[in-house]
Backbone as ProteinMPNN parsed JSONL, in Angstrom:
{"seq_chain_A": "XXXXXXXXXXXXXXXXXXXXXXXXXXXXXXXXXXXXXXXXXXXXXXXXXXXXXXXXXXXXXXXXXXXXXXXXXXXXXXX", "coords_chain_A": {"N_chain_A": [[-9.224, 119.545, 12.783], [-13.183, 117.981, 12.191], [-15.292, 115.453, 13.663], [-17.678, 113.361, 13.028], [-21.104, 113.137, 12.883], [-22.061, 110.985, 13.932], [-20.56, 109.667, 14.989], [-19.711, 109.231, 18.015], [-22.059, 107.251, 18.673], [-21.573, 105.394, 17.296], [-20.471, 101.214, 17.345], [-18.005, 100.307, 19.466], [-16.898, 98.098, 18.551], [-16.39, 98.496, 15.479], [-13.881, 99.758, 14.662], [-12.252, 98.106, 14.64], [-10.049, 96.794, 13.052], [-10.386, 94.496, 11.079], [-12.437, 93.473, 10.943], [-14.302, 95.307, 11.743], [-15.285, 96.756, 9.42], [-16.297, 94.574, 8.581], [-18.116, 93.459, 10.319], [-19.726, 96.072, 10.45], [-19.926, 96.386, 7.475], [-22.283, 94.492, 7.771], [-23.881, 94.881, 9.065], [-25.264, 97.632, 7.276], [-24.512, 97.413, 5.334], [-26.037, 95.545, 2.054], [-28.389, 92.793, 1.269], [-26.459, 90.853, 0.005], [-23.734, 90.828, 1.372], [-23.78, 89.239, 2.934], [-23.693, 86.088, 2.181], [-21.354, 86.95, 0.794], [-19.26, 86.967, 2.623], [-20.163, 84.42, 4.128], [-18.909, 83.131, 1.921], [-16.171, 83.533, 2.459], [-15.55, 82.393, 5.618], [-15.678, 79.745, 4.805], [-13.667, 79.788, 2.855], [-12.112, 80.553, 4.697], [-11.78, 78.23, 5.857], [-11.272, 76.235, 4.691], [-8.714, 76.803, 3.52], [-7.697, 76.277, 6.065], [-7.713, 73.865, 6.642], [-6.437, 72.774, 4.478], [-3.572, 73.35, 5.616], [-3.463, 72.985, 8.03], [-4.698, 70.017, 8.155], [-6.832, 67.952, 9.279], [-6.934, 68.347, 11.811], [-7.667, 70.971, 12.276], [-10.366, 70.975, 11.231], [-11.862, 69.603, 12.831], [-11.651, 70.87, 15.203], [-12.505, 73.407, 14.649], [-15.118, 71.787, 14.64], [-15.995, 71.735, 17.053], [-15.916, 74.04, 17.77], [-18.158, 74.769, 17.453], [-20.315, 73.583, 18.659], [-21.324, 74.498, 21.152], [-23.76, 76.518, 19.8], [-24.83, 74.471, 18.324], [-26.346, 72.738, 20.241], [-27.672, 75.472, 21.68], [-29.089, 75.485, 19.352], [-30.489, 73.23, 19.678], [-31.683, 72.996, 21.796], [-33.824, 75.265, 21.97], [-35.322, 74.723, 19.769], [-36.244, 72.206, 20.739], [-37.981, 73.491, 22.852], [-39.653, 74.998, 21.596], [-39.251, 77.722, 20.365]], "CA_chain_A": [[-10.66, 118.097, 12.354], [-13.786, 117.547, 12.843], [-15.485, 114.362, 14.314], [-18.969, 113.358, 12.22], [-22.262, 112.905, 14.462], [-22.335, 109.426, 14.369], [-19.128, 108.791, 15.563], [-20.014, 108.308, 19.246], [-23.112, 106.155, 18.398], [-20.927, 103.898, 16.394], [-20.601, 100.868, 18.188], [-16.214, 100.167, 19.055], [-15.946, 96.709, 17.078], [-16.302, 98.772, 14.332], [-13.052, 100.28, 14.588], [-11.014, 96.853, 14.923], [-9.282, 96.523, 11.545], [-11.163, 93.002, 9.651], [-13.986, 92.912, 11.886], [-14.697, 95.883, 11.862], [-15.189, 96.28, 8.262], [-17.211, 93.035, 8.085], [-19.766, 94.077, 10.773], [-19.947, 96.913, 9.132], [-20.568, 96.165, 6.333], [-23.296, 92.874, 7.731], [-25.652, 94.907, 9.035], [-25.605, 98.005, 6.784], [-25.181, 96.677, 3.309], [-26.694, 95.089, 1.084], [-28.134, 92.005, 1.673], [-25.484, 89.892, -0.703], [-22.931, 90.694, 2.251], [-23.981, 87.695, 4.391], [-23.375, 86.332, 1.632], [-20.043, 86.782, 0.808], [-19.186, 86.372, 4.308], [-20.325, 82.628, 4.622], [-17.795, 82.553, 1.17], [-14.709, 84.284, 3.03], [-15.658, 81.751, 6.417], [-15.518, 78.356, 3.73], [-12.257, 79.765, 2.549], [-10.476, 80.194, 5.711], [-12.223, 76.735, 6.575], [-9.919, 75.328, 3.216], [-7.53, 77.056, 3.514], [-7.515, 75.462, 7.44], [-7.697, 72.246, 6.835], [-5.269, 72.483, 3.706], [-2.624, 74.006, 6.125], [-3.027, 71.627, 9.339], [-5.232, 69.295, 8.492], [-8.478, 67.245, 9.446], [-7.202, 68.942, 13.327], [-7.814, 72.368, 12.221], [-11.83, 70.479, 10.93], [-12.305, 68.838, 13.964], [-11.231, 72.166, 16.16], [-14.421, 74.108, 13.71], [-16.126, 71.378, 14.269], [-16.103, 71.483, 18.653], [-16.614, 75.36, 18.217], [-19.889, 75.042, 17.015], [-21.121, 73.196, 19.701], [-22.717, 75.659, 22.29], [-24.603, 76.962, 18.797], [-26.001, 73.795, 18.325], [-26.543, 73.211, 21.598], [-27.965, 76.687, 22.021], [-30.437, 75.124, 18.731], [-31.075, 72.239, 20.103], [-32.943, 73.451, 23.117], [-34.348, 76.194, 20.749], [-36.174, 73.67, 19.315], [-37.712, 71.873, 22.111], [-38.671, 74.185, 23.665], [-40.428, 74.885, 21.025], [-39.181, 78.317, 20.123]], "C_chain_A": [[-11.64, 117.996, 12.895], [-14.238, 116.525, 12.868], [-16.995, 114.517, 13.835], [-19.82, 112.767, 13.862], [-22.815, 112.096, 14.601], [-21.182, 108.358, 14.891], [-18.891, 108.453, 17.525], [-20.929, 107.66, 19.74], [-22.645, 104.802, 18.829], [-20.657, 102.745, 17.739], [-18.93, 100.258, 18.51], [-16.345, 99.144, 18.769], [-15.761, 97.154, 16.241], [-14.89, 99.106, 14.528], [-12.022, 98.96, 14.775], [-11.105, 96.686, 13.155], [-10.679, 96.317, 10.977], [-11.858, 93.154, 10.112], [-14.917, 93.5, 12.449], [-15.482, 96.595, 10.767], [-16.222, 95.42, 8.145], [-18.464, 93.432, 8.698], [-20.234, 95.014, 10.129], [-20.956, 96.836, 8.332], [-22.234, 94.822, 5.953], [-24.951, 93.732, 8.691], [-25.843, 97.06, 8.636], [-25.704, 98.31, 5.462], [-26.312, 96.536, 3.242], [-27.128, 93.14, 1.56], [-27.17, 90.286, 1.593], [-24.25, 89.504, 0.365], [-22.855, 89.167, 3.175], [-23.596, 87.261, 3.332], [-21.291, 85.965, 0.677], [-18.989, 87.004, 2.312], [-19.312, 85.037, 4.647], [-19.124, 81.922, 3.453], [-16.426, 82.277, 1.593], [-14.663, 82.938, 4.544], [-14.851, 80.311, 6.171], [-14.696, 78.446, 3.748], [-11.632, 79.301, 3.6], [-10.666, 79.069, 5.938], [-10.903, 75.432, 5.573], [-8.977, 74.919, 3.266], [-6.57, 76.679, 5.18], [-6.912, 74.266, 7.416], [-6.459, 72.168, 5.704], [-3.777, 72.963, 4.441], [-2.335, 73.214, 7.177], [-4.336, 70.337, 9.402], [-5.991, 68.697, 9.199], [-8.027, 68.1, 11.223], [-8.008, 70.349, 12.984], [-9.576, 71.891, 11.769], [-12.204, 70.117, 12.114], [-12.365, 70.12, 14.914], [-12.754, 73.243, 15.847], [-15.431, 73.108, 14.298], [-16.823, 71.159, 16.597], [-16.137, 72.715, 18.876], [-17.549, 75.612, 17.609], [-20.685, 74.564, 17.002], [-21.718, 73.386, 20.289], [-23.326, 76.529, 20.823], [-25.419, 76.13, 18.95], [-26.904, 73.01, 19.117], [-27.664, 73.978, 22.189], [-29.557, 75.906, 20.615], [-31.13, 74.203, 18.564], [-31.866, 72.373, 21.37], [-34.039, 74.49, 23.093], [-35.507, 76.073, 20.578], [-36.867, 72.963, 20.406], [-38.288, 72.482, 22.948], [-39.831, 75.03, 22.973], [-40.946, 76.551, 20.449], [-38.769, 79.054, 18.699]], "O_chain_A": [[-11.557, 117.887, 14.119], [-13.745, 115.955, 11.895], [-17.603, 115.552, 14.111], [-19.543, 112.353, 14.987], [-23.889, 112.039, 15.199], [-20.985, 107.158, 15.079], [-18.119, 107.667, 18.074], [-20.957, 107.366, 20.935], [-22.829, 103.897, 19.642], [-20.622, 103.143, 18.904], [-18.561, 99.604, 17.534], [-15.164, 98.927, 18.496], [-14.86, 96.587, 15.623], [-14.501, 97.94, 14.599], [-10.871, 99.217, 15.125], [-12.038, 96.514, 12.371], [-11.592, 97.058, 10.614], [-12.683, 92.748, 9.292], [-15.848, 93.12, 13.159], [-16.5, 97.126, 11.211], [-17.136, 95.782, 7.404], [-19.526, 93.684, 8.129], [-21.105, 94.874, 9.271], [-22.169, 97.049, 8.334], [-22.857, 94.455, 4.956], [-26.141, 93.472, 8.87], [-26.392, 97.785, 9.467], [-26.43, 98.993, 4.74], [-27.293, 96.976, 3.843], [-26.296, 92.384, 2.061], [-27.094, 89.286, 2.307], [-23.766, 88.373, 0.414], [-22.057, 88.447, 3.775], [-22.754, 88.086, 2.977], [-20.555, 85.066, 0.27], [-17.776, 87.212, 2.354], [-18.544, 84.537, 5.469], [-18.546, 80.847, 3.62], [-15.703, 81.317, 1.327], [-13.545, 82.423, 4.562], [-13.922, 79.82, 6.813], [-14.095, 77.614, 4.427], [-10.934, 78.297, 3.742], [-9.64, 78.519, 6.338], [-10.188, 74.449, 5.764], [-8.383, 73.843, 3.2], [-5.363, 76.759, 5.409], [-5.924, 73.795, 7.98], [-5.486, 71.491, 6.035], [-2.804, 72.909, 3.689], [-1.211, 72.748, 7.364], [-4.792, 69.859, 10.441], [-5.702, 69.087, 10.33], [-9.039, 68.44, 11.836], [-9.032, 70.609, 13.617], [-10.257, 72.847, 12.139], [-13.318, 70.586, 12.348], [-13.484, 70.256, 15.409], [-13.657, 73.631, 16.588], [-16.579, 73.519, 14.469], [-17.794, 70.583, 17.088], [-16.36, 73.002, 20.052], [-17.792, 76.746, 17.197], [-21.628, 74.562, 16.211], [-22.782, 72.773, 20.376], [-23.17, 77.707, 21.144], [-26.517, 76.349, 19.462], [-28.029, 72.665, 18.755], [-28.474, 73.489, 22.977], [-30.741, 75.861, 20.952], [-32.06, 74.043, 17.773], [-32.729, 71.554, 21.685], [-34.94, 74.605, 23.924], [-36.478, 76.751, 20.912], [-37.989, 73.241, 20.828], [-39.084, 72.012, 23.761], [-40.729, 75.61, 23.582], [-42.099, 76.883, 20.171], [-38.749, 80.282, 18.624]]}, "name": "protein", "num_of_chains": 1, "seq": "XXXXXXXXXXXXXXXXXXXXXXXXXXXXXXXXXXXXXXXXXXXXXXXXXXXXXXXXXXXXXXXXXXXXXXXXXXXXXXX"}
């Protein structure tokens, strides 16, 4: 069995089954893959809300708080 030449240079998270496939497509794929990824996230959120109710929506909003804070700080710094 021979190894591919790029096998040593690929990030380790590419070997994670679902996450690695999506990450590889986002980095090396077409621009459409970003839209597909956003549709997958939205679908997962809708299914979570259907399953667990507003708790899933609230936890999703809570998980996005650090990103929103960083965005607001970047806006106020002028970057």
